[in-house]
OpenMM code with the backbone's topology and positions (N, CA, C; nanometers):
from openmm import Vec3, app, unit

residues = "MET ALA GLU GLN GLU ASN ALA ALA ALA ILE ARG PRO ALA PHE PRO SER GLY ARG VAL LYS LYS ILE MET LYS LEU ASP LYS ASP ILE ASN LYS VAL HIS SER GLU ALA LEU PHE LEU VAL SER CYS SER THR GLU LEU PHE LEU GLN PHE MET SER GLU LYS SER ALA GLU ILE ALA ILE GLU LYS LYS ARG LYS THR VAL LYS LEU GLU HIS ILE ARG THR ALA ALA LYS ARG HIS GLN PRO THR SER ASP PHE LEU MET ASP SER LEU PRO VAL PRO SER GLN THR SER ASP HIS PRO SER THR GLU ARG ILE THR SER ARG PRO ALA PRO ASP LYS PRO ILE PRO ALA GLY THR ARG ARG ILE ASP ASP PHE PHE CYS LYS SER ALA GLY ALA ILE PRO ASP GLU LEU ASN GLN GLU".split()
positions = [
    Vec3(-1.0406, -5.1193, -1.7289),
    Vec3(-0.9262, -5.0319, -1.7226),
    Vec3(-0.8009, -5.1031, -1.7710),
    Vec3(-0.7828, -5.2286, -1.7308),
    Vec3(-0.6652, -5.3047, -1.7705),
    Vec3(-0.6689, -5.3346, -1.9200),
    Vec3(-0.7891, -5.3539, -1.9749),
    Vec3(-0.8007, -5.3796, -2.1182),
    Vec3(-0.7544, -5.2599, -2.1995),
    Vec3(-0.7847, -5.1409, -2.1549),
    Vec3(-0.7425, -5.0212, -2.2270),
    Vec3(-0.5915, -5.0075, -2.2262),
    Vec3(-0.5267, -5.0432, -2.1156),
    Vec3(-0.3816, -5.0357, -2.1091),
    Vec3(-0.3181, -5.1388, -2.2014),
    Vec3(-0.3748, -5.2598, -2.2091),
    Vec3(-0.3223, -5.3634, -2.2981),
    Vec3(-0.3430, -5.3248, -2.4436),
    Vec3(-0.4577, -5.2680, -2.4763),
    Vec3(-0.4858, -5.2284, -2.6139),
    Vec3(-0.3934, -5.1158, -2.6575),
    Vec3(-0.3597, -5.0256, -2.5652),
    Vec3(-0.2700, -4.9159, -2.5994),
    Vec3(-0.1283, -4.9654, -2.6217),
    Vec3(-0.0922, -5.0772, -2.5604),
    Vec3(0.0427, -5.1304, -2.5747),
    Vec3(0.0631, -5.1967, -2.7101),
    Vec3(-0.0422, -5.2460, -2.7725),
    Vec3(-0.0309, -5.3124, -2.9028),
    Vec3(-0.0296, -5.2067, -3.0120),
    Vec3(0.0790, -5.2028, -3.0866),
    Vec3(0.0903, -5.1079, -3.1974),
    Vec3(0.1286, -5.1845, -3.3222),
    Vec3(0.0570, -5.1679, -3.4311),
    Vec3(0.0925, -5.2372, -3.5546),
    Vec3(0.2283, -5.1892, -3.6077),
    Vec3(0.2972, -5.2799, -3.6734),
    Vec3(0.4294, -5.2476, -3.7259),
    Vec3(0.4222, -5.1701, -3.8572),
    Vec3(0.3098, -5.1770, -3.9247),
    Vec3(0.2963, -5.1123, -4.0548),
    Vec3(0.2356, -4.9733, -4.0404),
    Vec3(0.2767, -4.8804, -4.1251),
    Vec3(0.2181, -4.7455, -4.1188),
    Vec3(0.0703, -4.7499, -4.1560),
    Vec3(-0.0115, -4.6925, -4.0698),
    Vec3(-0.1558, -4.7016, -4.0910),
    Vec3(-0.2003, -4.6292, -4.2174),
    Vec3(-0.1335, -4.5211, -4.2527),
    Vec3(-0.1697, -4.4495, -4.3755),
    Vec3(-0.1503, -4.5345, -4.4997),
    Vec3(-0.0412, -4.6099, -4.5042),
    Vec3(-0.0144, -4.6963, -4.6195),
    Vec3(-0.1141, -4.8098, -4.6264),
    Vec3(-0.1448, -4.8706, -4.5121),
    Vec3(-0.2420, -4.9803, -4.5088),
    Vec3(-0.3787, -4.9291, -4.5508),
    Vec3(-0.4158, -4.8116, -4.5042),
    Vec3(-0.5446, -4.7528, -4.5402),
    Vec3(-0.5518, -4.7261, -4.6903),
    Vec3(-0.4425, -4.6786, -4.7478),
    Vec3(-0.4394, -4.6515, -4.8915),
    Vec3(-0.4556, -4.7804, -4.9719),
    Vec3(-0.3916, -4.8882, -4.9265),
    Vec3(-0.4047, -5.0172, -4.9944),
    Vec3(-0.5476, -5.0693, -4.9809),
    Vec3(-0.6072, -5.0541, -4.8636),
    Vec3(-0.7447, -5.0996, -4.8449),
    Vec3(-0.8413, -5.0209, -4.9337),
    Vec3(-0.8167, -4.8922, -4.9511),
    Vec3(-0.9070, -4.8084, -5.0295),
    Vec3(-0.8910, -4.8293, -5.1800),
    Vec3(-0.7925, -4.9096, -5.2222),
    Vec3(-0.7811, -4.9421, -5.3639),
    Vec3(-0.9018, -5.0210, -5.4132),
    Vec3(-0.9674, -5.0906, -5.3208),
    Vec3(-1.0906, -5.1599, -5.3553),
    Vec3(-1.1994, -5.0544, -5.3735),
    Vec3(-1.2640, -5.0561, -5.4872),
    Vec3(-1.3633, -4.9531, -5.5193),
    Vec3(-1.4876, -4.9617, -5.4314),
    Vec3(-1.5105, -5.0766, -5.3688),
    Vec3(-1.6272, -5.0919, -5.2820),
    Vec3(-1.6067, -5.0279, -5.1453),
    Vec3(-1.4831, -4.9956, -5.1113),
    Vec3(-1.4522, -4.9395, -4.9797),
    Vec3(-1.4377, -4.7885, -4.9908),
    Vec3(-1.5254, -4.7162, -4.9225),
    Vec3(-1.5186, -4.5705, -4.9222),
    Vec3(-1.4487, -4.5183, -4.7976),
    Vec3(-1.4866, -4.5717, -4.6830),
    Vec3(-1.4283, -4.5295, -4.5561),
    Vec3(-1.3724, -4.6517, -4.4850),
    Vec3(-1.2648, -4.6297, -4.4099),
    Vec3(-1.2043, -4.7370, -4.3331),
    Vec3(-1.2088, -4.6966, -4.1864),
    Vec3(-1.2763, -4.7756, -4.1063),
    Vec3(-1.2873, -4.7487, -3.9636),
    Vec3(-1.1536, -4.7804, -3.8970),
    Vec3(-1.1190, -4.7074, -3.7948),
    Vec3(-0.9889, -4.7237, -3.7296),
    Vec3(-0.9714, -4.8632, -3.6706),
    Vec3(-1.0800, -4.9244, -3.6207),
    Vec3(-1.0690, -5.0590, -3.5651),
    Vec3(-1.0419, -5.1608, -3.6751),
    Vec3(-1.1055, -5.1438, -3.7908),
    Vec3(-1.0799, -5.2338, -3.9034),
    Vec3(-0.9362, -5.2178, -3.9521),
    Vec3(-0.8894, -5.0960, -3.9568),
    Vec3(-0.7517, -5.0692, -3.9975),
    Vec3(-0.6537, -5.1362, -3.9019),
    Vec3(-0.6818, -5.1277, -3.7728),
    Vec3(-0.5973, -5.1906, -3.6713),
    Vec3(-0.5951, -5.3423, -3.6887),
    Vec3(-0.7129, -5.4027, -3.7101),
    Vec3(-0.7202, -5.5480, -3.7256),
    Vec3(-0.6496, -5.5956, -3.8513),
    Vec3(-0.6647, -5.5246, -3.9621),
    Vec3(-0.5970, -5.5629, -4.0858),
    Vec3(-0.4457, -5.5504, -4.0696),
    Vec3(-0.3998, -5.4444, -4.0045),
    Vec3(-0.2564, -5.4259, -3.9821),
    Vec3(-0.1989, -5.5372, -3.8948),
    Vec3(-0.2681, -5.5690, -3.7873),
    Vec3(-0.2190, -5.6735, -3.6969),
    Vec3(-0.2231, -5.8110, -3.7620),
    Vec3(-0.3295, -5.8402, -3.8369),
    Vec3(-0.3378, -5.9712, -3.9019),
    Vec3(-0.2330, -5.9844, -4.0124),
    Vec3(-0.2030, -5.8766, -4.0819),
    Vec3(-0.0976, -5.8795, -4.1824),
    Vec3(0.0375, -5.9048, -4.1172),
    Vec3(0.0607, -5.8404, -4.0060),
    Vec3(0.1855, -5.8604, -3.9328),
    Vec3(0.1993, -6.0056, -3.8869),
    Vec3(0.0907, -6.0640, -3.8342),
    Vec3(0.0940, -6.2031, -3.7895),
    Vec3(0.1153, -6.2989, -3.9068),
    Vec3(0.0520, -6.2707, -4.0202),
    Vec3(0.0682, -6.3555, -4.1382),
    Vec3(0.2121, -6.3518, -4.1874),
    Vec3(0.2704, -6.2337, -4.1953),
    Vec3(0.4089, -6.2237, -4.2407),
    Vec3(0.5051, -6.2891, -4.1428),
    Vec3(0.4763, -6.2789, -4.0148),
    Vec3(0.5590, -6.3456, -3.9150),
    Vec3(0.5508, -6.4969, -3.9331),
    Vec3(0.4311, -6.5489, -3.9544),
    Vec3(0.4113, -6.6913, -3.9769),
    Vec3(0.4869, -6.7384, -4.1002),
    Vec3(0.4721, -6.6650, -4.2112),
    Vec3(0.5388, -6.7043, -4.3360),
    Vec3(0.6906, -6.6960, -4.3230),
    Vec3(0.7407, -6.5962, -4.2540),
    Vec3(0.8857, -6.5844, -4.2396),
    Vec3(0.9412, -6.6969, -4.1517),
    Vec3(0.8682, -6.7347, -4.0464),
    Vec3(0.9136, -6.8453, -3.9620),
    Vec3(0.9151, -6.9764, -4.0397),
    Vec3(0.8086, -7.0031, -4.1146),
    Vec3(0.8027, -7.1273, -4.1921),
    Vec3(0.9079, -7.1288, -4.3023),
    Vec3(0.9311, -7.0153, -4.3667),
    Vec3(1.0326, -7.0070, -4.4711),
    Vec3(1.1721, -7.0266, -4.4126),
    Vec3(1.1968, -6.9718, -4.2950),
    Vec3(1.3263, -6.9901, -4.2294),
    Vec3(1.3478, -7.1360, -4.1912),
    Vec3(1.2425, -7.2037, -4.1448),
    Vec3(1.2537, -7.3461, -4.1129),
    Vec3(1.2921, -7.4266, -4.2357),
    Vec3(1.2327, -7.3944, -4.3491),
    Vec3(1.2628, -7.4668, -4.4724),
    Vec3(1.4055, -7.4375, -4.5178),
    Vec3(1.4498, -7.3137, -4.5029),
    Vec3(1.5876, -7.2795, -4.5385),
    Vec3(1.6857, -7.3580, -4.4505),
    Vec3(1.6536, -7.3728, -4.3234),
    Vec3(1.7401, -7.4498, -4.2333),
    Vec3(1.7392, -7.5981, -4.2721),
    Vec3(1.6220, -7.6493, -4.3111),
    Vec3(1.6128, -7.7886, -4.3567),
    Vec3(1.7033, -7.8126, -4.4764),
    Vec3(1.7103, -7.7150, -4.5646),
    Vec3(1.7936, -7.7276, -4.6850),
    Vec3(1.9366, -7.6804, -4.6616),
    Vec3(1.9698, -7.6545, -4.5354),
    Vec3(2.1035, -7.6130, -4.4937),
    Vec3(2.1488, -7.4854, -4.5639),
    Vec3(2.0589, -7.3880, -4.5648),
    Vec3(2.0879, -7.2564, -4.6221),
    Vec3(2.0788, -7.1518, -4.5128),
    Vec3(2.1543, -7.0447, -4.5288),
    Vec3(2.1510, -6.9355, -4.4316),
    Vec3(2.0638, -6.8204, -4.4787),
    Vec3(2.0306, -6.8189, -4.6060),
    Vec3(1.9511, -6.7118, -4.6641),
    Vec3(1.8169, -6.7672, -4.7107),
    Vec3(1.7099, -6.6999, -4.6738),
    Vec3(1.5772, -6.7392, -4.7203),
    Vec3(1.5577, -6.6845, -4.8609),
    Vec3(1.5226, -6.7725, -4.9509),
    Vec3(1.5027, -6.7350, -5.0915),
    Vec3(1.3570, -6.7590, -5.1309),
    Vec3(1.3261, -6.7177, -5.2516),
    Vec3(1.1903, -6.7314, -5.3031),
    Vec3(1.1440, -6.8766, -5.3008),
    Vec3(1.2300, -6.9682, -5.3331),
    Vec3(1.1909, -7.1099, -5.3341),
    Vec3(1.1497, -7.1573, -5.1948),
    Vec3(1.2125, -7.1030, -5.0912),
    Vec3(1.1756, -7.1406, -4.9549),
    Vec3(1.0366, -7.0858, -4.9198),
    Vec3(1.0080, -6.9646, -4.9642),
    Vec3(0.8765, -6.9045, -4.9407),
    Vec3(0.7696, -6.9831, -5.0156),
    Vec3(0.7996, -7.0203, -5.1401),
    Vec3(0.7038, -7.0989, -5.2187),
    Vec3(0.6767, -7.2344, -5.1524),
    Vec3(0.7813, -7.2980, -5.1014),
    Vec3(0.7645, -7.4276, -5.0350),
    Vec3(0.6813, -7.4130, -4.9081),
    Vec3(0.7071, -7.3073, -4.8319),
    Vec3(0.6292, -7.2837, -4.7094),
    Vec3(0.4818, -7.2613, -4.7432),
    Vec3(0.4554, -7.1883, -4.8496),
    Vec3(0.3167, -7.1638, -4.8901),
    Vec3(0.2500, -7.2927, -4.9380),
    Vec3(0.3254, -7.3770, -5.0086),
    Vec3(0.2686, -7.5037, -5.0571),
    Vec3(0.2356, -7.5975, -4.9424),
    Vec3(0.3178, -7.5978, -4.8384),
    Vec3(0.2964, -7.6886, -4.7267),
    Vec3(0.1768, -7.6479, -4.6406),
    Vec3(0.1407, -7.5226, -4.6406),
    Vec3(0.0271, -7.4750, -4.5607),
    Vec3(-0.0899, -7.4535, -4.6562),
    Vec3(-0.1855, -7.5451, -4.6554),
    Vec3(-0.2934, -7.5457, -4.7543),
    Vec3(-0.3742, -7.4158, -4.7612),
    Vec3(-0.4183, -7.3575, -4.6489),
    Vec3(-0.4943, -7.2327, -4.6611),
    Vec3(-0.4140, -7.1205, -4.7280),
    Vec3(-0.2847, -7.1149, -4.7008),
    Vec3(-0.2005, -7.0139, -4.7639),
    Vec3(-0.1812, -7.0453, -4.9108),
    Vec3(-0.1627, -7.1718, -4.9413),
    Vec3(-0.1415, -7.2135, -5.0795),
    Vec3(-0.2596, -7.1783, -5.1680),
    Vec3(-0.3806, -7.1860, -5.1124),
    Vec3(-0.5005, -7.1609, -5.1922),
    Vec3(-0.5030, -7.0211, -5.2527),
    Vec3(-0.4550, -6.9206, -5.1815),
    Vec3(-0.4640, -6.7852, -5.2347),
    Vec3(-0.3302, -6.7243, -5.2724),
    Vec3(-0.2196, -6.7761, -5.2226),
    Vec3(-0.0917, -6.7097, -5.2412),
    Vec3(-0.0106, -6.7622, -5.3585),
    Vec3(-0.0272, -6.8857, -5.3964),
    Vec3(0.0584, -6.9451, -5.4990),
    Vec3(0.0430, -6.8760, -5.6345),
    Vec3(-0.0747, -6.8248, -5.6655),
    Vec3(-0.0949, -6.7556, -5.7931),
    Vec3(-0.0226, -6.6216, -5.7964),
    Vec3(0.0022, -6.5611, -5.6806),
    Vec3(0.0641, -6.4293, -5.6756),
    Vec3(0.2157, -6.4330, -5.6623),
    Vec3(0.2699, -6.5440, -5.6146),
    Vec3(0.4153, -6.5535, -5.5996),
    Vec3(0.4819, -6.5710, -5.7353),
    Vec3(0.5916, -6.5004, -5.7595),
    Vec3(0.6601, -6.5172, -5.8881),
    Vec3(0.7250, -6.6551, -5.8978),
    Vec3(0.7395, -6.7026, -6.0208),
    Vec3(0.8029, -6.8307, -6.0456),
    Vec3(0.9539, -6.8083, -6.0438),
    Vec3(1.0289, -6.8885, -5.9674),
    Vec3(1.1738, -6.8687, -5.9656),
    Vec3(1.2348, -6.9021, -6.1008),
    Vec3(1.3363, -6.8246, -6.1398),
    Vec3(1.3976, -6.8455, -6.2714),
    Vec3(1.4721, -6.9776, -6.2761),
    Vec3(1.5700, -6.9960, -6.1894),
    Vec3(1.6379, -7.1243, -6.1785),
    Vec3(1.6946, -7.1325, -6.0387),
    Vec3(1.6727, -7.2434, -5.9732),
    Vec3(1.7161, -7.2561, -5.8356),
    Vec3(1.8590, -7.3048, -5.8297),
    Vec3(1.9315, -7.2636, -5.7270),
    Vec3(2.0700, -7.3057, -5.7096),
    Vec3(2.0792, -7.4472, -5.6528),
    Vec3(1.9699, -7.4980, -5.5946),
    Vec3(1.9707, -7.6336, -5.5397),
    Vec3(1.9661, -7.7398, -5.6492),
    Vec3(1.9155, -7.7041, -5.7649),
    Vec3(1.9050, -7.7964, -5.8761),
    Vec3(1.9990, -7.7498, -5.9876),
    Vec3(2.1228, -7.7971, -5.9905),
    Vec3(2.2173, -7.7475, -6.0901),
    Vec3(2.2006, -7.8129, -6.2270),
    Vec3(2.0817, -7.8482, -6.2664),
    Vec3(2.0601, -7.9076, -6.3975),
    Vec3(2.0631, -7.8002, -6.5049),
    Vec3(2.0835, -7.8431, -6.6279),
    Vec3(2.0912, -7.7468, -6.7375),
    Vec3(1.9538, -7.7060, -6.7869),
    Vec3(1.8531, -7.7891, -6.7604),
    Vec3(1.7179, -7.7550, -6.8031),
    Vec3(1.6544, -7.6610, -6.7023),
    Vec3(1.5762, -7.5701, -6.7531),
    Vec3(1.5036, -7.4792, -6.6640),
    Vec3(1.3788, -7.5475, -6.6130),
    Vec3(1.3533, -7.5259, -6.4872),
    Vec3(1.2318, -7.5804, -6.4267),
    Vec3(1.1247, -7.4728, -6.4386),
    Vec3(1.0196, -7.5045, -6.5115),
    Vec3(0.9120, -7.4071, -6.5286),
    Vec3(0.7826, -7.4684, -6.4788),
    Vec3(0.7051, -7.3888, -6.4176),
    Vec3(0.5735, -7.4342, -6.3753),
    Vec3(0.4700, -7.3715, -6.4670),
    Vec3(0.3565, -7.4306, -6.4676),
    Vec3(0.2501, -7.3774, -6.5527),
    Vec3(0.2010, -7.2454, -6.4978),
    Vec3(0.1768, -7.1481, -6.5851),
    Vec3(0.1201, -7.0228, -6.5343),
    Vec3(-0.0200, -7.0486, -6.4812),
    Vec3(-0.0584, -6.9687, -6.3870),
    Vec3(-0.1908, -6.9830, -6.3275),
    Vec3(-0.2971, -6.9576, -6.4336),
    Vec3(-0.3999, -7.0403, -6.4369),
    Vec3(-0.5058, -7.0177, -6.5355),
    Vec3(-0.5759, -6.8853, -6.5066),
    Vec3(-0.6167, -6.8215, -6.6141),
    Vec3(-0.6841, -6.6930, -6.5969),
    Vec3(-0.8219, -6.7168, -6.5360),
    Vec3(-0.8327, -6.6806, -6.4108),
    Vec3(-0.9596, -6.6945, -6.3409),
    Vec3(-1.0377, -6.5652, -6.3599),
    Vec3(-1.1673, -6.5756, -6.3780),
    Vec3(-1.2449, -6.4525, -6.3887),
    Vec3(-1.2400, -6.3755, -6.2572),
    Vec3(-1.2072, -6.2495, -6.2675),
    Vec3(-1.1967, -6.1643, -6.1497),
    Vec3(-1.3252, -6.0839, -6.1373),
    Vec3(-1.3815, -6.0785, -6.0174),
    Vec3(-1.5040, -5.9993, -5.9999),
    Vec3(-1.4800, -5.8532, -6.0384),
    Vec3(-1.5844, -5.7893, -6.0846),
    Vec3(-1.5744, -5.6501, -6.1268),
    Vec3(-1.5301, -5.5620, -6.0109),
    Vec3(-1.4381, -5.4695, -6.0388),
    Vec3(-1.3933, -5.3750, -5.9384),
    Vec3(-1.2782, -5.4243, -5.8522),
    Vec3(-1.2237, -5.5424, -5.8836),
    Vec3(-1.1114, -5.5932, -5.8051),
    Vec3(-0.9867, -5.5999, -5.8915),
    Vec3(-0.8710, -5.5942, -5.8229),
    Vec3(-0.7426, -5.6061, -5.8918),
    Vec3(-0.6571, -5.7057, -5.8168),
    Vec3(-0.5578, -5.7602, -5.8855),
    Vec3(-0.4631, -5.8497, -5.8195),
    Vec3(-0.3679, -5.7669, -5.7347),
    Vec3(-0.3157, -5.8270, -5.6297),
    Vec3(-0.2275, -5.7553, -5.5386),
    Vec3(-0.0993, -5.7130, -5.6083),
    Vec3(-0.0516, -5.7911, -5.7063),
    Vec3(0.0723, -5.7540, -5.7722),
    Vec3(0.0540, -5.6339, -5.8650),
    Vec3(-0.0692, -5.5990, -5.9015),
    Vec3(-0.0931, -5.4773, -5.9789),
    Vec3(-0.0604, -5.3528, -5.8978),
    Vec3(-0.0742, -5.3623, -5.7667),
    Vec3(-0.0457, -5.2476, -5.6809),
    Vec3(0.1029, -5.2141, -5.6815),
    Vec3(0.1869, -5.3165, -5.6941),
    Vec3(0.3304, -5.2960, -5.6851),
    Vec3(0.3955, -5.2689, -5.8207),
    Vec3(0.3220, -5.2853, -5.9292),
    Vec3(0.3768, -5.2595, -6.0623),
    Vec3(0.3429, -5.1171, -6.1042),
    Vec3(0.4442, -5.0452, -6.1517),
    Vec3(0.4223, -4.9097, -6.2007),
    Vec3(0.4508, -4.9073, -6.3499),
    Vec3(0.3604, -4.8514, -6.4248),
    Vec3(0.3865, -4.8352, -6.5672),
    Vec3(0.4696, -4.7094, -6.5870),
    Vec3(0.5514, -4.7095, -6.6897),
    Vec3(0.6438, -4.5982, -6.7126),
    Vec3(0.5673, -4.4717, -6.7479),
    Vec3(0.5867, -4.3666, -6.6696),
    Vec3(0.5285, -4.2364, -6.6987),
    Vec3(0.3824, -4.2192, -6.6610),
    Vec3(0.3194, -4.3256, -6.6139),
    Vec3(0.1777, -4.3154, -6.5795),
    Vec3(0.1625, -4.2796, -6.4324),
    Vec3(0.0706, -4.1889, -6.4034),
    Vec3(0.0416, -4.1499, -6.2672),
    Vec3(-0.0906, -4.2171, -6.2294),
    Vec3(-0.0937, -4.2889, -6.1164),
    Vec3(-0.2172, -4.3558, -6.0774),
    Vec3(-0.3322, -4.2581, -6.0587),
    Vec3(-0.4531, -4.3062, -6.0850),
    Vec3(-0.5720, -4.2227, -6.0728),
    Vec3(-0.5915, -4.1731, -5.9308),
    Vec3(-0.5501, -4.2530, -5.8311),
    Vec3(-0.5697, -4.2133, -5.6924),
    Vec3(-0.4910, -4.0858, -5.6603),
    Vec3(-0.3748, -4.0692, -5.7225),
    Vec3(-0.2928, -3.9511, -5.6968),
    Vec3(-0.3420, -3.8300, -5.7753),
    Vec3(-0.4031, -3.8525, -5.8907),
    Vec3(-0.4553, -3.7412, -5.9697),
    Vec3(-0.5747, -3.6749, -5.9028),
    Vec3(-0.6522, -3.7497, -5.8273),
    Vec3(-0.7739, -3.6957, -5.7684),
    Vec3(-0.7468, -3.6118, -5.6451),
    Vec3(-0.6303, -3.6277, -5.5832),
    Vec3(-0.6008, -3.5540, -5.4599),
    Vec3(-0.5598, -3.4132, -5.4847),
] * unit.nanometer
topology = app.Topology()
chain = topology.addChain("A")
for resn in residues:
    res = topology.addResidue(resn, chain)
    for name in ("N", "CA", "C"):
        topology.addAtom(name, app.Element.getBySymbol(name[0]), res)
């Protein structure tokens, strides 16, 4: 009985419909069970909380009040499991304000890794082509 009350008190911060839509972008997923949706929402919330805390710590180390992309990149680099999958998806900063040099600091683009059939990169979800309507919306 107490477990049911505790479970009812936990509510994910993200809208379940949006999370479900993102999960269904994978062609291998036809149905999403409510428990799986809950776990993905909660784990995403915990991951973002972790990354924001680490990024804020780095911003404080650099005596900044605003968390910037470079702080997020540094936090991801310092945490090896996060670095393994996230560094390829984070955009490269154009020029940082901490390094006032005249030369641009550029990093090497991520090598093109073969992607398994039926998968897309996460940044493809957030990019919209001009005038194109996604297939998911046409089918509804």
